Backbone bond lengths (Angstrom), bond angles and torsions (degrees), N, CA, C in turn:
res aa  C-N    CA-C-N  psi(-1)  N-CA   C-N-CA  omega(-1)  CA-C   N-CA-C  phi
1 X - - - 1.401 - - 1.616 110.35 -
2 X 1.282 117.46 139.65 1.406 123.25 -171.66 1.574 106.76 -76.04
3 X 1.352 114.42 139.90 1.663 113.11 -175.14 1.473 103.75 -101.73
4 X 1.342 113.64 141.48 1.393 126.40 172.07 1.468 109.48 -117.80
5 X 1.274 114.39 107.72 1.398 118.09 -172.78 1.576 108.69 -85.62
6 X 1.361 111.96 137.59 1.601 115.41 174.93 1.516 107.43 -100.98
7 X 1.315 117.51 2.79 1.500 118.42 -178.72 1.642 102.05 -127.12
8 X 1.298 113.77 146.60 1.444 119.09 -173.49 1.520 111.65 -77.18
9 X 1.305 118.01 33.09 1.479 120.51 175.28 1.676 111.72 -131.27
10 X 1.230 120.47 134.38 1.470 117.57 178.01 1.378 107.24 -60.65
11 X 1.473 117.45 140.75 1.427 119.19 177.14 1.494 118.24 -57.36
12 X 1.478 114.79 -36.20 1.411 110.62 -179.13 1.413 114.58 -71.28
13 X 1.404 121.59 -12.91 1.398 122.81 176.32 1.594 109.68 -74.20
14 X 1.267 119.70 -29.70 1.483 122.49 178.30 1.444 109.16 -58.37
15 X 1.295 125.64 -35.15 1.425 129.29 -179.66 1.454 118.46 -63.91
16 X 1.327 112.34 -9.49 1.424 123.50 177.35 1.564 107.63 -114.01
17 X 1.294 112.80 -43.61 1.478 116.35 -172.74 1.573 114.67 -67.06
18 X 1.353 116.19 -36.53 1.413 116.09 -176.11 1.579 113.61 -78.65
19 X 1.448 115.17 -33.54 1.513 105.84 169.52 1.466 119.77 -68.58
20 X 1.439 112.91 -30.16 1.503 118.51 174.24 1.474 108.15 -62.37
21 X 1.250 120.44 -43.58 1.527 120.94 -176.69 1.568 111.85 -63.89
22 X 1.377 110.84 -37.69 1.486 115.15 177.62 1.490 107.46 -67.49
23 X 1.253 114.77 -46.27 1.630 113.91 -176.80 1.450 111.12 -65.00
24 X 1.395 119.02 -36.85 1.484 120.29 172.94 1.525 115.72 -52.41
25 X 1.379 110.40 -47.70 1.439 115.22 175.49 1.515 119.35 -60.24
26 X 1.224 111.19 -44.69 1.531 120.15 173.00 1.534 111.32 -54.47
27 X 1.265 115.02 -55.27 1.480 122.31 179.75 1.519 109.00 -53.33
28 X 1.232 121.92 -49.68 1.391 125.96 177.61 1.550 115.82 -57.39
29 X 1.256 107.33 -44.37 1.583 118.29 176.75 1.599 110.85 -59.13
30 X 1.275 110.10 -39.94 1.509 119.60 -176.67 1.524 107.66 -80.49
31 X 1.408 119.44 -3.91 1.467 127.57 -177.78 1.642 110.51 60.40
32 X 1.264 112.27 33.41 1.470 118.85 167.32 1.492 109.86 -89.14
33 X 1.300 113.24 75.72 1.478 117.60 -165.57 1.455 116.10 -65.73
34 X 1.262 119.08 -41.63 1.501 123.59 178.01 1.376 110.87 -68.55
35 X 1.309 124.32 -40.55 1.504 126.76 177.88 1.517 105.09 -66.53
36 X 1.239 117.62 -38.26 1.504 122.86 -175.86 1.629 107.96 -62.70
37 X 1.357 109.54 -49.61 1.487 111.35 -175.05 1.648 109.88 -67.41
38 X 1.299 116.43 -28.49 1.433 122.23 178.91 1.571 107.74 -68.09
39 X 1.253 113.78 -46.33 1.580 121.64 -175.24 1.617 101.35 -67.29
40 X 1.250 113.68 -39.09 1.626 114.94 -177.07 1.425 107.42 -65.89
41 X 1.268 120.46 -47.61 1.436 126.19 178.72 1.570 115.59 -52.36
42 X 1.345 111.80 -45.10 1.502 122.59 175.00 1.571 107.51 -61.89
43 X 1.286 110.35 -54.19 1.484 112.53 -178.53 1.616 115.28 -51.89
44 X 1.391 109.26 -45.09 1.508 112.98 -178.59 1.543 113.94 -69.43
45 X 1.337 114.93 -27.89 1.495 119.84 174.22 1.517 110.25 -66.69
46 X 1.429 113.95 -43.28 1.363 118.31 178.07 1.512 113.18 -61.56
47 X 1.272 116.26 -43.01 1.475 126.42 173.96 1.502 110.77 -52.30
48 X 1.285 114.10 -51.46 1.540 122.73 177.37 1.488 111.07 -61.02
49 X 1.373 116.53 -50.90 1.450 118.31 -175.16 1.572 114.50 -61.05
50 X 1.294 114.49 -46.33 1.418 120.14 -176.35 1.431 115.02 -84.38
51 X 1.409 122.55 18.48 1.475 118.04 -179.67 1.460 107.24 -73.75
52 X 1.350 114.61 155.76 1.413 133.96 -171.24 1.438 113.48 -130.97
53 X 1.220 129.35 55.81 1.451 129.41 -177.94 1.491 112.38 -54.18
54 X 1.350 111.57 147.32 1.434 119.08 171.06 1.490 113.79 -69.93
55 X 1.222 119.07 143.74 1.518 124.81 174.71 1.455 113.09 -129.53
56 X 1.446 108.94 147.01 1.465 118.82 175.72 1.505 109.40 -91.40
57 X 1.295 119.37 118.42 1.543 122.15 -168.96 1.503 104.15 -92.94
58 X 1.381 110.85 126.87 1.460 118.38 172.47 1.501 110.23 -53.70
59 X 1.362 120.51 140.91 1.415 123.17 168.07 1.499 117.87 -90.41
60 X 1.223 115.74 153.13 1.590 121.16 176.88 1.466 107.10 126.68
61 X 1.397 112.83 120.43 1.492 119.89 179.49 1.547 119.40 -52.21
62 X 1.317 115.22 -33.78 1.441 120.54 -179.01 1.520 116.80 -86.08
63 X 1.355 118.02 -6.85 1.322 121.49 -179.72 1.566 114.41 -77.88
64 X 1.372 120.52 138.37 1.382 117.84 176.13 1.584 109.08 -119.51
65 X 1.355 113.67 129.52 1.428 118.07 -171.12 1.572 107.40 -103.25
66 X 1.322 117.37 155.44 1.469 119.78 -178.28 1.526 106.46 -61.88
67 X 1.381 116.40 138.23 1.430 125.13 173.99 1.602 115.39 -75.41
68 X 1.381 117.37 -8.82 1.494 120.45 -172.09 1.542 104.69 -162.78
69 X 1.292 112.12 154.03 1.487 122.08 168.37 1.667 106.59 -74.76
70 X 1.392 111.66 142.11 1.485 113.84 170.76 1.427 112.52 149.68
71 X 1.345 118.87 -162.80 1.433 125.72 -175.02 1.593 113.61 -98.74
72 X 1.197 124.22 131.25 1.483 121.35 174.77 1.477 112.11 -72.41
73 X 1.351 122.66 117.28 1.465 125.56 -171.66 1.490 109.12 -116.62
74 X 1.457 119.84 -7.42 1.491 121.07 -179.72 1.587 103.86 -148.19
75 X 1.304 111.41 127.91 1.434 120.33 164.84 1.594 108.47 -139.61
76 X 1.288 112.29 108.62 1.485 114.65 -174.62 1.587 111.81 -160.91
77 X 1.397 112.02 165.24 1.488 115.44 172.18 1.528 108.56 -97.65
78 X 1.298 109.98 130.40 1.570 118.35 176.96 1.579 111.19 -132.13
79 X 1.306 113.65 179.58 1.504 119.89 176.88 1.472 100.91 -116.22
80 X 1.316 124.53 120.02 1.563 125.98 172.34 1.444 107.03 -83.84
81 X 1.257 112.94 117.69 1.478 120.10 178.66 1.496 114.18 -93.24
82 X 1.325 113.17 -17.48 1.578 120.64 -171.67 1.441 114.56 -88.69
83 X 1.433 119.82 -44.28 1.419 121.85 -167.67 1.573 113.14 -123.62
84 X 1.341 117.30 -57.29 1.329 120.92 -172.69 1.541 111.19 -88.60
85 X 1.388 116.73 -20.74 1.521 120.01 178.63 1.531 115.30 48.82
86 X 1.445 112.23 50.23 1.402 119.28 176.90 1.576 107.47 -161.13
87 X 1.340 113.32 168.03 1.402 117.56 171.67 1.504 109.45 -70.91
88 X 1.384 112.53 139.95 1.514 116.67 -179.73 1.485 107.08 -146.71
89 X 1.449 110.49 174.83 1.491 113.81 171.96 1.428 108.60 -107.53
90 X 1.290 117.95 133.36 1.424 122.86 179.92 1.537 117.31 -106.61
91 X 1.347 117.92 128.18 1.374 121.60 175.64 1.526 106.05 -117.57
92 X 1.368 123.61 129.32 1.367 122.84 174.97 1.497 111.46 -123.93
93 X 1.435 114.64 136.75 1.455 126.31 178.97 1.439 117.76 -107.48
94 X 1.322 125.40 121.20 1.348 124.61 177.85 1.500 108.99 -92.29
95 X 1.332 115.35 128.37 1.555 122.53 179.06 1.494 107.19 -103.93
96 X 1.258 121.38 115.65 1.463 127.98 174.11 1.556 99.73 -80.63
97 X 1.369 106.19 168.97 1.510 121.68 -176.98 1.590 108.08 -61.89
98 X 1.357 113.15 -21.40 1.568 118.89 -176.66 1.518 111.84 -91.04
99 X 1.339 117.01 -9.38 1.452 115.46 175.50 1.554 118.62 -83.62
100 X 1.367 113.26 160.45 1.480 115.73 173.04 1.549 109.42 -68.32
101 X 1.298 116.85 131.53 1.573 121.21 -171.12 1.488 109.75 -103.22
102 X 1.265 124.06 2.93 1.415 124.68 174.41 1.559 110.08 -71.31
103 X 1.275 117.98 124.09 1.434 121.38 172.33 1.378 123.35 -87.70
104 X 1.364 124.18 143.87 1.483 123.66 -174.91 1.454 110.67 -131.26
105 X 1.235 117.79 146.92 1.438 127.05 -178.40 1.532 110.85 -61.24
106 X 1.373 122.57 124.11 1.437 121.52 -174.09 1.545 109.22 -78.62
107 X 1.478 115.28 -26.87 1.416 108.66 175.75 1.543 101.27 -136.74
108 X 1.361 116.42 176.46 1.406 119.27 171.74 1.594 112.95 -95.48
109 X 1.273 119.10 155.95 1.384 124.74 -174.63 1.525 119.10 160.54
110 X 1.349 114.70 -167.19 1.414 118.76 174.67 1.596 107.15 -101.46
111 X 1.429 114.84 140.05 1.369 118.96 173.94 1.523 109.54 -75.24
112 X 1.395 115.95 114.99 1.536 113.58 -179.83 1.524 112.07 -88.38
113 X 1.361 115.22 -31.09 1.483 112.58 172.68 1.621 104.81 -159.54
114 X 1.486 107.90 165.27 1.396 120.26 -178.76 1.525 102.99 -145.49
115 X 1.399 116.10 120.01 1.410 117.45 179.41 1.487 110.44 -133.92
116 X 1.303 112.93 129.59 1.507 118.29 174.39 1.484 107.54 -96.55
117 X 1.408 113.67 136.42 1.462 121.41 173.97 1.545 106.83 -126.60
118 X 1.379 110.34 126.15 1.504 112.14 176.77 1.611 105.22 -79.87
119 X 1.369 113.98 157.76 1.410 116.06 -173.24 1.614 110.12 -168.71
120 X 1.351 111.97 -155.43 1.441 117.19 -178.90 1.448 108.92 -92.90
121 X 1.471 111.11 -176.73 1.438 116.88 -178.82 1.523 118.11 -133.92
122 X 1.544 109.01 53.26 1.408 121.15 -170.97 1.717 97.36 -67.06
123 X 1.308 112.65 166.38 1.413 119.02 173.38 1.566 112.48 -63.55
124 X 1.289 118.59 127.71 1.501 123.63 -160.29 1.560 108.57 -63.13
125 X 1.400 119.77 -25.09 1.354 117.84 -174.35 1.579 112.22 -72.57
126 X 1.356 115.49 -25.63 1.434 123.98 174.59 1.540 116.15 -54.30
127 X 1.220 116.67 143.95 1.492 121.93 -176.29 1.596 106.68 -67.83
128 X 1.281 120.02 -44.14 1.446 124.50 -178.90 1.458 112.00 -56.51
129 X 1.341 120.53 -20.59 1.377 124.19 -173.90 1.524 112.03 -68.09
130 X 1.433 118.11 -30.09 1.379 124.36 172.63 1.601 114.73 -60.99
131 X 1.245 116.88 -30.75 1.446 119.11 -177.30 1.483 112.29 -97.69
132 X 1.381 117.70 -34.05 1.546 123.49 -165.07 1.516 111.95 -109.25
133 X 1.236 123.34 -14.57 1.430 124.67 -170.40 1.532 107.43 -84.42
134 X 1.401 114.33 158.11 1.415 117.60 167.62 1.573 116.14 -56.90
135 X 1.252 119.53 128.18 1.424 117.56 -179.76 1.533 116.21 -155.86
136 X 1.345 113.99 168.96 1.426 122.76 174.69 1.482 111.43 -121.88
137 X 1.288 124.39 119.47 1.519 127.65 -171.09 1.642 101.86 -109.00
138 X 1.275 114.14 134.07 1.267 126.51 178.55 1.614 114.42 -126.26
139 X 1.307 115.02 134.27 1.439 116.21 175.32 1.551 111.77 -117.17
140 X 1.320 106.42 129.12 1.555 118.47 -176.05 1.477 103.31 -105.81
141 X 1.249 119.63 126.89 1.468 125.71 -179.45 1.574 105.53 -104.52
142 X 1.360 111.45 116.90 1.525 115.27 179.65 1.473 109.80 -116.05
143 X 1.296 124.24 86.89 1.349 121.90 -172.91 1.548 110.29 74.00
144 X 1.429 117.72 -127.62 1.307 119.08 173.46 1.523 121.74 -86.53
145 X 1.511 107.34 0.44 1.392 119.53 -173.08 1.486 109.89 -101.21
146 X 1.444 114.94 141.60 1.485 120.26 176.84 1.447 110.49 -121.04
147 X 1.380 115.67 130.90 1.488 122.71 -179.60 1.465 105.05 -114.60
148 X 1.306 118.28 130.04 1.499 123.64 170.38 1.542 111.81 -106.51
149 X 1.257 104.15 130.59 1.575 114.60 176.53 1.497 110.65 -126.09
150 X 1.336 112.63 135.28 1.496 116.60 173.29 1.414 114.70 -119.66
151 X 1.303 117.09 141.15 1.449 127.78 167.98 1.437 109.31 -96.01
152 X 1.280 121.76 116.85 1.514 123.83 -174.15 1.445 112.20 -124.29
153 X 1.384 110.81 133.65 1.477 118.19 -176.29 1.467 109.03 -78.27
154 X 1.354 119.38 153.65 1.447 122.44 175.95 1.474 109.98 -107.08
155 X 1.404 110.73 -152.28 1.466 114.76 -172.33 1.631 106.86 -82.71
156 X 1.391 116.15 -24.41 1.370 120.03 173.44 1.441 122.73 -97.75
157 X 1.406 107.14 -21.35 1.564 118.95 176.65 1.421 115.49 -65.78
158 X 1.328 125.41 121.49 1.407 122.56 172.23 1.528 117.50 -127.20
159 X 1.372 111.86 19.70 1.518 117.75 -177.57 1.410 106.04 -155.87
160 X 1.424 113.62 116.52 1.532 126.63 168.90 1.403 108.41 -103.00
161 X 1.405 114.56 125.32 1.442 120.67 179.69 1.536 107.90 -112.48
162 X 1.226 121.94 124.77 1.549 126.99 171.64 1.468 113.60 -119.97
163 X 1.282 120.17 125.23 1.458 119.27 -174.78 1.538 110.29 -83.41
164 X 1.323 118.87 -29.05 1.434 127.84 -161.32 1.530 110.56 -87.46
165 X 1.320 113.60 152.61 1.503 125.87 172.82 1.402 110.79 -127.03
166 X 1.416 118.65 153.26 1.438 120.49 171.77 1.576 116.69 -46.72
167 X 1.237 115.19 134.32 1.529 119.86 -174.36 1.503 113.20 95.39
168 X 1.266 120.04 -15.26 1.541 120.50 175.66 1.383 108.90 -62.86
169 X 1.252 120.68 150.08 1.539 127.01 165.46 1.452 108.85 -103.99
170 X 1.335 119.12 128.31 1.398 123.68 178.32 1.555 112.22 -114.45
171 X 1.232 119.93 145.45 1.439 124.31 172.58 1.606 107.48 -91.36
172 X 1.379 117.85 150.86 1.263 123.02 173.34 1.561 116.73 -53.78
173 X 1.247 124.72 126.85 1.505 120.90 -178.36 1.477 114.55 87.44
174 X 1.338 114.05 -4.04 1.589 115.68 178.65 1.353 116.15 -78.78
175 X 1.414 121.03 135.86 1.408 120.68 178.85 1.461 112.84 -60.19
176 X 1.412 113.55 138.25 1.449 115.55 -179.57 1.619 110.92 -136.51
177 X 1.368 115.41 0.55 1.387 115.06 179.11 1.469 110.77 177.47
178 X 1.319 110.17 -174.72 1.582 115.80 -174.43 1.571 105.34 -156.41
179 X 1.255 119.65 143.80 1.400 125.79 169.64 1.468 115.62 -122.73
180 X 1.315 119.46 122.21 1.473 119.81 -173.57 1.414 116.37 -91.43
181 X 1.352 111.91 116.33 1.393 128.25 168.90 1.626 114.33 75.48
182 X 1.304 116.00 99.68 1.514 128.55 171.57 1.567 108.11 61.46
183 X 1.230 120.97 119.21 1.424 115.46 -178.32 1.536 108.17 -170.76
184 X 1.345 113.72 -162.31 1.547 119.67 -170.92 1.485 109.76 -146.53
185 X 1.393 117.60 146.78 1.443 126.80 171.96 1.417 111.60 -126.21
186 X 1.392 115.96 118.14 1.508 121.40 171.58 1.437 118.93 -102.82
187 X 1.293 120.52 136.43 1.409 119.61 179.54 1.557 106.99 -125.87
188 X 1.412 118.10 134.83 1.424 119.63 -178.07 1.622 105.68 -120.37
189 X 1.322 106.08 120.69 1.633 111.21 -174.47 1.605 107.74 -111.82
190 X 1.367 114.13 166.19 1.422 117.22 177.27 1.495 111.17 -55.97
191 X 1.305 119.06 153.83 1.489 122.34 -168.18 1.526 113.32 -70.32
192 X 1.417 111.78 -23.04 1.507 114.13 -178.60 1.602 107.45 -89.18
193 X 1.296 120.61 11.97 1.537 118.70 -179.81 1.559 108.30 -69.59
194 X 1.345 110.83 147.96 1.454 119.59 179.58 1.544 108.05 -96.27
195 X 1.410 116.96 105.05 1.552 120.39 -175.77 1.548 109.14 -73.69
196 X 1.185 110.57 144.39 1.527 123.90 -175.89 1.535 115.36 -112.12
197 X 1.319 110.37 -3.70 1.500 110.36 -172.89 1.577 105.50 -132.09
198 X 1.294 118.59 165.58 1.484 128.84 178.21 1.405 113.32 -136.05
199 X 1.241 117.48 163.13 1.465 125.17 -178.96 1.469 110.34 -45.74
200 X 1.491 111.23 141.16 1.467 118.14 -179.35 1.580 119.67 67.22
201 X 1.429 114.26 1.03 1.417 113.04 169.12 1.404 115.42 -66.81
202 X 1.285 118.98 141.37 1.510 126.99 175.46 1.512 111.09 -84.96
203 X 1.344 127.95 126.19 1.402 120.51 -175.40 1.634 103.71 -131.15
204 X 1.277 110.68 165.72 1.463 117.99 -177.52 1.563 101.92 -126.47
205 X 1.490 116.58 130.15 1.371 122.47 177.59 1.406 117.32 -60.19
206 X 1.338 120.18 133.54 1.502 126.19 -178.43 1.453 114.40 71.80
207 X 1.239 121.82 -4.52 1.515 123.52 -174.50 1.620 106.39 -113.97
208 X 1.231 122.18 -47.18 1.462 125.02 -161.70 1.542 104.74 -100.04
209 X 1.424 109.54 132.53 1.537 113.63 -179.56 1.565 105.42 -86.36
210 X 1.442 110.03 131.16 1.409 118.68 179.35 1.551 111.43 -107.10
211 X 1.301 119.61 -14.23 1.496 120.56 -172.70 1.461 106.20 -166.66
212 X 1.401 114.39 155.29 1.456 122.29 167.57 1.519 108.95 -119.23
213 X 1.330 114.13 131.65 1.555 118.69 177.77 1.400 108.65 -82.80
214 X 1.302 113.22 144.69 1.624 123.51 -177.22 1.606 103.08 -98.98
């Protein structure tokens, strides 16, 4: 089931933040000051990393929004041999450890498939990460159009979380997953799509328009 947060923190993060907060309090009560400040610093970083800000989603059935926050590192035409089996336009977004790591559906539609593939842990900004790294691939069917989105682990990421299952209906901009610590999101669009971003652009998931479907 897709999770709708009412607080600006990803629920998975609370499982780490709450114990760290308790540990920090205990350490200070025991007057273990240095350990207390270390624990506090880690807790504050986790709070920052798992932030889940609210986003205003652009309206329009043909608009494609970024599936993640980060920097655009790939914009190119490719042939997808694994899932869509056709020529597509690829946009890849690199998420540094400082970006929001909650993933959002780039378009609305029905989840046709979700497939997890174990793999390597190359630096997520590298092109080979798209093919070789551990990843979850999801296809969203929007009428006659199919959009492929990949959550890709990076050199630090060791956990990919995907909330959706085949048959689920998602709205554009809806939260559908999370990648923990430094990662990459790839999206593959119909070849006639009009791309609205270029290399090195900074985008925000669910908010910024990256393409228009024809």
